[in-house]
N, C-alpha and C positions, 0 to 999 in steps of 0.2 A: 212646750214643749215639740212643737213641731220643728219648732229651731234648731233643737238639742240633735235632735236623727236626720235632719236635714245637712248639720253641720258634721256627724259623725260619719254619717251617707258621703259626703264629700272628701271627708279626709280617708276614707277607706279606698276611695274612687283613685285618689292623688298616688298617694301610701302604692297602690296596686300597677299605677300607671308608671313611677319612679323604678317598683321594683323591677318593669318587663321590659324598661330602657336602661336599667344596670346590668340585667342578663344579655341582654341582643347589645349592650357594648362590651360586655367581658367576653362573650363568644364571638363576634367577628372583628371588632378591634384589637382586643390585648392576646386573645386567644390565636391574632395569626403572628404578631409579633412574637410569644411565647413559643409558636411550632416549631417543629426540627424543619431545618431546610433541606429540601427533599435531597436522594444520593444523585451525584451527579450520572447523567447519563453514560454510554456507552462514548468512550472517548473516539472521535474518528480518527481514522489511520494517517500517520503525516501526509502531508503533497509528495507525488513523486516528480519525477523530472526524467523525461525519458532519451536515451544520448541514441543518436542512429549513428551508425557508423556504417560507411562507403561500404559496396561487396567487395568480398574478401574471394578473390579467384585463386583456388591452388588446384596444380596436375595432380592426377594421379599416374606412378609415375610404376610399370609393369617392369619386367622382367629385364626387356630389350628395348622400349619406346615410351613415350607417351598414352596412356589408354586413352583418358578421359580429365576433364575439367570438371571441376564441381566449384560451383559460384555459391557463397553464403550473404545473406544478408540480415545482421542482427541489430538490436537495440539491446543497449542495456537500459535499466531501471534500476534506478537509483533514488536516495533521498532527495529533495528538494535545496537539503538544508548542505547537504554535500558535492552540491551540482560543480562546484568552483572546482572541487580537487578530481572529481571525473574527468572533467572536460580539460584541466592540464595534463590526463594521462592518458589522453586519445593516443600517441604514438605508440607509448608501452602496450595498450591494451591490442591493439589492431597487430602487433609483433609479436604478443603472446597469442593472440587468435590463429597469427597464422602458421606458428610454431607448433601449437596443437594439432590444427587441421592439419598439417603435413606427415606430424608422428601418428594422429587416427590414422590418415589415410594410407600409410605406407602396413602400419600392421593391421591393418582392418578393423579396426574396432569398432569403427563406426557403420560398419558398411553388412546388410545381408544381400547375401551374393551378388548382384552388380549395383544395389540401389541403398541411396542413402538411409541410415536409419535416423531420422529428426531428432527422438529423443536423445538418442545415446550423443548426439550433437551437441542438443542443448547442456545435456550435462555436462561435459566437457569444457564449452565454452564457460559455464558458470565456475567451473571451480576457476578457468583460467581468471576470469576476470575477477573473484574471489583473491586470488593471490596476488595479483599486482594493485588491486582497489585499498586492497585491506579488509579485515573481517565488518560485517555489519554496512559498509555502502552500498554497495551491491545487491538489488532485491533480487535479482533474478534477469537472464539472459532471454529475449525474443527473437528465436529464429522465424525472422521474417517469410523469406524466399530462400529455396533449396533449390539448384537446377545443373545438371548434368548432361554435360555434352560427350557424348563419344566421338573417339577419331578413326 
């Protein structure tokens, strides 16, 4: 009789251990495979390339003579994938920037009294870069230095 009780007790212990192992296997091994992949995290922005231009010097012409010189150092922020396109258009960009600055200084749309309004210069140069490079290539124009020299 003792042998039968020990045999039943041993089978119960083996059955419990087998059931526990089966539950652990389904939870940690099979459960990871069946679980949905986590949603993608925020995609980082594409890498950017900064195209630095040489200083642009534009005279501000008054009624009879040159009143002051305005020097602007600008850097264009472009997608790294379109870097070659932007570098190929540097002469056109410089021409567009000079034309834009001449016009803006002539009609005084970038001047506050006798001082250059930097946000207005940035807006004008961004529009010129967008026109030359096309939509979506230029992410912005960084106006690094603006100096004025009165004569």
